[in-house]
ZAMARGU-4260 file (C-alpha; in steps of 0.2 Angstrom, whole numbers, plus 5000, padded with zeros to 4 digits):
<rodrens>
0) 4414/5510/5479 | 4409/5526/5489 | 4404/5543/5483 | 4418/5554/5489 | 4418/5572/5494
5) 4428/5579/5480 | 4438/5574/5465 | 4455/5568/5467 | 4467/5580/5457 | 4483/5572/5452
10) 4492/5588/5446 | 4508/5588/5436 | 4515/5594/5420 | 4505/5582/5409 | 4488/5588/5417
15) 4475/5597/5405 | 4462/5608/5414 | 4448/5618/5407 | 4435/5628/5417 | 4420/5636/5408
20) 4404/5644/5414 | 4388/5640/5404 | 4370/5647/5404 | 4355/5637/5409 | 4351/5634/5391
25) 4345/5619/5380 | 4362/5621/5370 | 4372/5620/5386 | 4374/5600/5385 | 4381/5602/5368
30) 4394/5616/5374 | 4399/5605/5388 | 4402/5590/5377 | 4413/5601/5366 | 4423/5606/5381
35) 4426/5588/5386 | 4430/5583/5368 | 4443/5596/5366 | 4452/5591/5383 | 4452/5573/5378
40) 4459/5577/5361 | 4473/5587/5369 | 4477/5573/5382 | 4476/5559/5369 | 4462/5550/5379
45) 4451/5546/5364 | 4446/5529/5371 | 4436/5538/5385 | 4426/5548/5373 | 4410/5539/5372
50) 4408/5537/5391 | 4414/5554/5395 | 4401/5562/5383 | 4387/5551/5389 | 4390/5556/5407
55) 4393/5574/5404 | 4377/5575/5394 | 4367/5567/5408 | 4374/5578/5422 | 4373/5595/5412
60) 4355/5590/5406 | 4350/5586/5423 | 4357/5602/5430 | 4349/5613/5416 | 4332/5605/5419
65) 4331/5605/5438 | 4343/5618/5445 | 4340/5631/5431 | 4355/5641/5435 | 4372/5644/5427
70) 4383/5629/5427 | 4402/5628/5430 | 4410/5614/5420 | 4428/5609/5426 | 4437/5596/5415
75) 4454/5589/5421 | 4464/5576/5411 | 4480/5567/5415 | 4489/5552/5409 | 4479/5541/5420
80) 4461/5547/5415 | 4448/5561/5416 | 4439/5570/5429 | 4423/5581/5425 | 4414/5591/5438
85) 4397/5599/5434 | 4392/5612/5447 | 4376/5623/5448 | 4371/5638/5460 | 4355/5631/5467
90) 4353/5626/5485 | 4347/5609/5491 | 4354/5591/5489 | 4359/5584/5473 | 4347/5570/5475
95) 4341/5559/5489 | 4350/5544/5480 | 4367/5551/5479 | 4371/5552/5498 | 4388/5545/5499
100) 4386/5527/5494 | 4383/5517/5478 | 4365/5514/5474 | 4361/5496/5476 | 4345/5496/5467
105) 4346/5493/5448 | 4327/5494/5445 | 4325/5510/5436 | 4306/5511/5441 | 4312/5513/5459
110) 4323/5528/5455 | 4316/5546/5454 | 4317/5554/5437 | 4331/5566/5443 | 4341/5551/5448
115) 4342/5541/5432 | 4357/5550/5426 | 4366/5546/5442 | 4363/5528/5439 | 4373/5529/5423
120) 4386/5539/5432 | 4387/5526/5446 | 4389/5512/5433 | 4402/5519/5421 | 4412/5530/5432
125) 4428/5523/5440 | 4424/5535/5455 | 4411/5549/5457 | 4404/5560/5471 | 4396/5576/5476
130) 4402/5593/5481 | 4394/5606/5492 | 4399/5624/5492 | 4392/5640/5500 | 4387/5645/5482
135) 4379/5629/5476 | 4382/5610/5473 | 4390/5599/5460 | 4393/5581/5454 | 4409/5574/5448
140) 4415/5558/5440 | 4432/5550/5436 | 4435/5539/5421 | 4452/5529/5422 | 4460/5524/5405
145) 4468/5508/5401 | 4481/5501/5413 | 4498/5508/5408 | 4505/5490/5409 | 4493/5485/5395
150) 4480/5475/5406 | 4466/5484/5396 | 4452/5496/5403 | 4446/5491/5420 | 4427/5488/5420
155) 4418/5495/5434 | 4413/5483/5448 | 4396/5475/5446 | 4384/5482/5458 | 4379/5470/5472
160) 4362/5463/5469 | 4350/5467/5483 | 4343/5452/5493 | 4326/5457/5487 | 4331/5458/5469
165) 4321/5449/5456 | 4337/5442/5448 | 4337/5452/5431 | 4351/5451/5419 | 4367/5460/5424
170) 4370/5478/5416 | 4382/5480/5401 | 4400/5484/5403 | 4407/5501/5397 | 4416/5492/5383
175) 4400/5485/5376 | 4392/5502/5378 | 4406/5510/5368 | 4404/5497/5355 | 4386/5500/5354
180) 4388/5519/5352 | 4402/5517/5339 | 4391/5506/5327 | 4389/5515/5310 | 4380/5510/5294
185) 4391/5503/5279 | 4392/5518/5268 | 4395/5507/5253 | 4379/5496/5254 | 4365/5499/5243
190) 4353/5502/5257 | 4364/5502/5273 | 4350/5506/5285 | 4342/5488/5287 | 4359/5480/5291
195) 4364/5494/5303 | 4347/5494/5312 | 4348/5475/5314 | 4365/5476/5321 | 4360/5490/5333
200) 4344/5481/5338 | 4354/5464/5341 | 4367/5473/5352 | 4354/5482/5363 | 4343/5466/5364
205) 4358/5456/5370 | 4363/5469/5383 | 4346/5470/5391 | 4341/5451/5389 | 4326/5454/5377
210) 4318/5439/5369 | 4314/5449/5354 | 4314/5466/5346 | 4308/5475/5331 | 4311/5492/5323
215) 4297/5499/5312 | 4298/5514/5301 | 4285/5524/5291 | 4293/5535/5278 | 4277/5543/5274
220) 4277/5537/5256 | 4260/5529/5257 | 4266/5511/5261 | 4263/5513/5280 | 4275/5506/5294
225) 4288/5494/5287 | 4299/5482/5297 | 4317/5489/5296 | 4325/5477/5308 | 4320/5462/5318
230) 4328/5452/5332 | 4323/5435/5340 | 4304/5432/5341 | 4290/5443/5337 | 4288/5455/5353
235) 4272/5450/5362 | 4259/5463/5366 | 4257/5467/5384 | 4263/5478/5398 | 4280/5472/5398
240) 4283/5477/5380 | 4296/5491/5380 | 4292/5504/5366 | 4303/5519/5362 | 4298/5531/5348
245) 4311/5536/5335 | 4316/5555/5336 | 4313/5558/5317 | 4305/5572/5308 | 4290/5571/5297
250) 4285/5562/5286 | 4296/5549/5294 | 4289/5540/5310 | 4294/5525/5319 | 4297/5516/5335
255) 4309/5503/5343 | 4300/5488/5352 | 4309/5476/5364 | 4302/5461/5372 | 4309/5466/5389
260) 4303/5473/5405 | 4306/5492/5406 | 4317/5490/5422 | 4335/5492/5426 | 4345/5499/5412
265) 4334/5493/5398 | 4324/5509/5395 | 4340/5521/5395 | 4349/5509/5384 | 4334/5508/5372
270) 4332/5526/5372 | 4351/5528/5368 | 4349/5515/5354 | 4334/5524/5347 | 4343/5541/5347
275) 4358/5533/5338 | 4347/5525/5325 | 4336/5541/5323 | 4352/5551/5319 | 4355/5540/5304
280) 4337/5539/5299 | 4337/5558/5299 | 4352/5558/5288 | 4343/5545/5277 | 4327/5557/5276
285) 4338/5572/5272 | 4347/5562/5258 | 4331/5555/5251 | 4323/5572/5251 | 4339/5580/5243
290) 4339/5566/5229 | 4320/5569/5227 | 4321/5587/5225 | 4335/5585/5213 | 4324/5573/5203
295) 4310/5586/5204 | 4322/5600/5198 | 4327/5589/5183 | 4309/5585/5179 | 4304/5604/5179
300) 4319/5608/5168 | 4314/5594/5156 | 4295/5599/5156 | 4300/5618/5153 | 4311/5613/5138
305) 4297/5602/5131 | 4284/5616/5134 | 4295/5629/5127 | 4298/5619/5111 | 4279/5620/5106
310) 4272/5636/5099 | 4255/5627/5094 | 4241/5630/5107 | 4232/5614/5105 | 4249/5604/5105
315) 4254/5613/5121 | 4238/5609/5130 | 4239/5591/5125 | 4256/5589/5131 | 4253/5595/5149
320) 4243/5580/5155 | 4256/5569/5147 | 4269/5577/5158 | 4259/5575/5174 | 4252/5557/5172
325) 4257/5546/5180 | 4272/5554/5189 | 4262/5567/5199 | 4244/5560/5198 | 4232/5546/5192
330) 4223/5558/5181 | 4225/5576/5174 | 4213/5588/5165 | 4217/5605/5157 | 4202/5617/5155
335) 4204/5634/5147 | 4192/5649/5148 | 4184/5658/5134 | 4180/5677/5132 | 4165/5675/5143
340) 4174/5666/5157 | 4167/5648/5153 | 4178/5633/5156 | 4181/5621/5141 | 4190/5605/5142
345) 4206/5606/5132 | 4215/5590/5136 | 4214/5575/5149 | 4224/5560/5153 | 4222/5545/5164
350) 4235/5532/5170 | 4222/5519/5165 | 4216/5523/5148 | 4200/5513/5151 | 4195/5526/5164
355) 4195/5540/5151 | 4177/5540/5147 | 4172/5540/5165 | 4184/5554/5168 | 4177/5564/5154
360) 4159/5561/5160 | 4163/5566/5178 | 4172/5582/5171 | 4156/5587/5161 | 4144/5585/5176
365) 4135/5601/5182 | 4129/5605/5199 | 4133/5615/5214 | 4144/5601/5221 | 4151/5595/5204
370) 4170/5596/5199 | 4164/5609/5186 | 4159/5620/5201 | 4175/5618/5210 | 4185/5621/5194
375) 4176/5637/5191 | 4180/5642/5210 | 4198/5639/5207 | 4198/5649/5191 | 4188/5663/5198
380) 4198/5664/5215 | 4215/5660/5208 | 4219/5648/5222 | 4222/5630/5225 | 4205/5621/5227
385) 4202/5603/5233 | 4190/5593/5222 | 4184/5580/5233 | 4174/5564/5229 | 4172/5556/5217
390) 4188/5561/5209 | 4200/5565/5223 | 4212/5578/5219 | 4214/5597/5218 | 4214/5611/5205
395) 4226/5625/5203 | 4223/5640/5192 | 4233/5643/5175 | 4239/5661/5177 | 4251/5670/5165
400) 4256/5688/5165 | 4240/5692/5176 | 4228/5683/5164 | 4218/5669/5170 | 4219/5656/5156
405) 4210/5641/5165 | 4214/5627/5177 | 4225/5612/5179 | 4216/5598/5189 | 4226/5583/5196
410) 4219/5567/5204 | 4230/5559/5218 | 4238/5542/5217 | 4229/5527/5225 | 4233/5526/5243
415) 4244/5541/5243 | 4240/5559/5246 | 4250/5573/5237 | 4264/5578/5249 | 4270/5596/5250
420) 4284/5593/5238 | 4272/5586/5225 | 4260/5600/5227 | 4274/5613/5225 | 4280/5604/5209
425) 4262/5604/5202 | 4260/5622/5206 | 4276/5626/5197 | 4271/5615/5182 | 4255/5625/5182
430) 4264/5641/5181 | 4276/5635/5167 | 4261/5627/5158 | 4251/5643/5158 | 4266/5653/5152
435) 4269/5641/5138 | 4250/5642/5133 | 4251/5661/5133 | 4267/5661/5123 | 4259/5649/5110
440) 4243/5660/5109 | 4254/5676/5107 | 4264/5667/5093 | 4247/5661/5085 | 4240/5678/5085
445) 4257/5685/5078 | 4256/5673/5065 | 4238/5677/5060 | 4243/5695/5059 | 4258/5692/5049
450) 4248/5681/5037 | 4235/5694/5035 | 4247/5708/5032 | 4257/5698/5020 | 4241/5693/5010
455) 4237/5712/5009 | 4253/5715/5001 | 4251/5702/4987 | 4237/5702/4974 | 4223/5690/4979
460) 4223/5683/4961 | 4233/5687/4945 | 4223/5694/4930 | 4217/5683/4916 | 4222/5691/4900
465) 4220/5684/4882 | 4236/5679/4875 | 4246/5682/4891 | 4250/5670/4904 | 4254/5675/4922
470) 4259/5663/4937 | 4267/5666/4954 | 4273/5656/4968 | 4277/5664/4985 | 4285/5655/5000
475) 4286/5665/5016 | 4301/5663/5028 | 4299/5647/5039 | 4285/5649/5052 | 4275/5663/5044
480) 4278/5673/5060 | 4287/5688/5052 | 4281/5698/5037 | 4293/5698/5023 | 4298/5712/5011
485) 4296/5702/4995 | 4281/5706/4984 | 4274/5705/4966 | 4260/5713/4957 | 4252/5714/4939
490) 4244/5731/4936 | 4234/5737/4921 | 4241/5753/4912 | 4230/5766/4904 | 4237/5762/4886
495) 4231/5744/4887 | 4247/5737/4892 | 4251/5727/4908 | 4264/5732/4921 | 4273/5717/4929
500) 4281/5721/4945 | 4292/5711/4957 | 4302/5718/4971 | 4311/5715/4988 | 4312/5728/5002
505) 4326/5726/5014 | 4323/5719/5031 | 4307/5710/5039 | 4294/5714/5051 | 4281/5728/5052
510) 4292/5742/5046 | 4297/5732/5031 | 4279/5728/5028 | 4275/5746/5029 | 4288/5751/5016
515) 4282/5737/5005 | 4265/5743/5005 | 4271/5761/5002 | 4281/5755/4986 | 4266/5745/4980
520) 4254/5759/4982 | 4265/5772/4974 | 4268/5761/4959 | 4249/5758/4957 | 4245/5776/4958
525) 4259/5782/4946 | 4256/5768/4933 | 4237/5771/4934 | 4241/5790/4929 | 4251/5784/4914
530) 4268/5790/4920 | 4283/5783/4910 | 4292/5769/4919 | 4308/5780/4921 | 4298/5793/4930
535) 4289/5780/4941 | 4306/5774/4947 | 4312/5791/4950 | 4297/5797/4960 | 4297/5781/4970
540) 4316/5783/4974 | 4312/5801/4981 | 4298/5794/4991 | 4309/5780/4999 | 4323/5792/5002
545) 4311/5804/5012 | 4300/5791/5020 | 4308/5774/5019 | 4316/5775/5037 | 4333/5770/5029
550) 4326/5755/5020 | 4330/5752/5002 | 4321/5742/4988 | 4326/5732/4973 | 4313/5732/4959
555) 4310/5724/4942 | 4297/5733/4931 | 4291/5726/4914 | 4278/5734/4903 | 4270/5721/4892
560) 4259/5724/4877 | 4255/5715/4860 | 4267/5717/4846 | 4268/5711/4828 | 4266/5693/4823
565) 4259/5687/4839 | 4274/5693/4849 | 4274/5702/4866 | 4284/5718/4867 | 4292/5720/4884
570) 4300/5735/4891 | 4311/5730/4906 | 4318/5741/4919 | 4329/5734/4933 | 4332/5744/4949
575) 4346/5734/4958 | 4336/5718/4955 | 4342/5701/4948 | 4340/5699/4929 | 4326/5688/4924
580) 4328/5672/4914 | 4322/5670/4896 | 4316/5653/4890 | 4313/5651/4872 | 4300/5639/4866
585) 4309/5634/4851 | 4324/5627/4861 | 4341/5634/4865 | 4349/5638/4882 | 4340/5649/4895
590) 4348/5666/4896 | 4348/5681/4908 | 4341/5697/4900 | 4341/5716/4905 | 4353/5729/4911
595) 4356/5732/4929 | 4352/5748/4937 | 4352/5757/4954 | 4342/5751/4969 | 4329/5763/4976
600) 4330/5773/4992 | 4349/5774/4993 | 4354/5788/4982 | 4346/5804/4977 | 4348/5800/4958
605) 4346/5783/4950 | 4350/5775/4933 | 4338/5762/4926 | 4342/5758/4908 | 4327/5751/4897
610) 4329/5734/4889 | 4317/5730/4875 | 4313/5711/4874 | 4302/5702/4861 | 4293/5686/4867
615) 4288/5674/4853 | 4273/5663/4856 | 4278/5650/4870 | 4292/5661/4876 | 4293/5664/4895
620) 4301/5677/4906 | 4305/5671/4924 | 4306/5685/4938 | 4312/5680/4955 | 4319/5687/4972
625) 4335/5683/4981 | 4326/5671/4992 | 4328/5659/4977 | 4346/5662/4973 | 4352/5663/4991
630) 4344/5647/4997 | 4357/5638/5007 | 4363/5620/5009 | 4376/5622/5022 | 4388/5635/5015
635) 4382/5631/4997 | 4370/5643/4988 | 4357/5639/4976 | 4364/5653/4964 | 4358/5660/4948
640) 4367/5647/4938 | 4358/5633/4946 | 4342/5643/4943 | 4345/5645/4925 | 4349/5626/4923
645) 4333/5621/4932 | 4323/5633/4921 | 4330/5628/4904 | 4321/5611/4903 | 4304/5620/4907
650) 4304/5629/4890 | 4287/5626/4881 | 4277/5623/4898 | 4263/5634/4904 | 4267/5648/4916
655) 4259/5639/4931 | 4270/5623/4928 | 4286/5634/4926 | 4283/5643/4942 | 4278/5627/4952
660) 4293/5617/4946 | 4305/5631/4950 | 4298/5633/4967 | 4299/5614/4971 | 4317/5614/4965
665) 4322/5629/4976 | 4313/5621/4991 | 4321/5604/4989 | 4338/5611/4987 | 4340/5611/5007
670) 4331/5603/5021 | 4332/5619/5031 | 4318/5631/5033 | 4319/5646/5020 | 4329/5660/5028
675) 4321/5673/5016 | 4305/5674/5007 | 4304/5665/4990 | 4295/5674/4976 | 4293/5668/4958
680) 4283/5677/4944 | 4282/5670/4927 | 4276/5680/4911 | 4272/5669/4896 | 4267/5673/4878
685) 4251/5661/4876 | 4247/5667/4859 | 4243/5652/4847
</rodrens>
């Protein structure tokens, strides 16, 4: 079959013609393929797609690489087939091997680099030829579709063997090439790549007559190159071994090997096979990377949740190495800095527990090249620092809100260096861990401040008075993080009596604590001056209205002094507070005593009636705050009735026992943490 001077145009109403001009750009072959694909779709010539795209790619790529001018692509489709012409605007011959006749040599080593694409054209095209115009030159090819009578596609004639040929295997047919290009992996297989690669390798090996072949792939996971597919015998080493690298991105790397001489069509077909396989390997790499990133995101979310749940500094630092090992390293160590910038080992973990003593010893070693020195460098510079031998790994600083808290050191897995994704995850873990440590430290400091402030609002000890028993129990809101408004006190009065005080300031926090301190101090000053209790309450109400910042206070005041016959005389004033419970040592039901009054800080004028109570020896008066009665178990409240019933059996016990038992009863009523402070103050007549 001869190369003709120009393509034969059939013309007619069923003809589809497309002409485009494309720049000399690396993207031009893709654009040319798109033009051919669209024309084939319009003309319903899908059976010619693979050969047409292959030959269009070869001609357009050759023109871009060598002519380096704009290209004209003309595509004509008719019911009988497809004609594609690729023209450039450079002078000179197309190639010395394209002059008018089919090339009779099939040894690719005898063909110039610029002529290899024309070998494929010569093989697959029904007809092809060259064109010469005053403005440039071009190459065209014709692909005929299946015979209308149903005889099937006509294979191109087999090229005549040269008399001097070495008798190599005949070249593959267009149908075989099409089958090779249409091979795809099974999407429903657990790992479709090995079967797909084996099928592809088998097809190309049979086409080129290879005795054996192998596809090796290194996924960059530390396992090195692995055999992905094998055909026939193991390829022998030597000059005749055909090797084609796989066009995959890092960390993937691999190659296709065929035990065949790199002559004839062997190398082009091997290259096409490698490109086909590389496409699916790239899809596999991207899919695995996506799955891996999703797994890392899940890991980071779970790590953040675990770290956020801990508000204890030591527990948080002990948790960090457990999160890292063994998923991100063989060992992990957390160091924190003190106020002088010195590093202190806070926690460490190793995948092999027997190696922990050695790890601790290595981390303690001093010297200019020790791990301690590298850790100080990482903490001081705030950057990632490699550790080197003997504990291979790296250290990242722990920084939160601009504060350098220490370092996170991680050792690599055996035979596996940390890849960029793992390093990024570890840096993210370090940031989250540093923030969790800082939050735990802030919470611990806040808790210490709250405890100190709360203790300053309560008497360190209750006075010891002959004939009078005092006892108190105080349970702050769960966590001790906020200062409550509940308080109690026992204050001596100038006339020899004792003033028993229990109160509750609305709200929590620093402002509530400030108002609580104000109430406590005003009561102590006025009672110390000998003011009557109604006046004490009135003056205190004025103070809260003016300086209470909108907060109010409920209060119970009881002036206690000796009476006749060993009794204790109690003058009780209630300012919006719950009535205390009276327990009789001689038996009988527990009762509430006192008359309600007005809470302080709400109104300009208040009412606080006085209730006179006589306590016989052994009698108790139990004061409490609403943290006891409003203790919740779901929707159920502990309530005043349950308090009275719980106190009744305690008649006759000491003040300490009564207070402790009532506290335990209130706490055990619910498994939840107290929502409000619980304060209980017991006054007992201990006279014999």
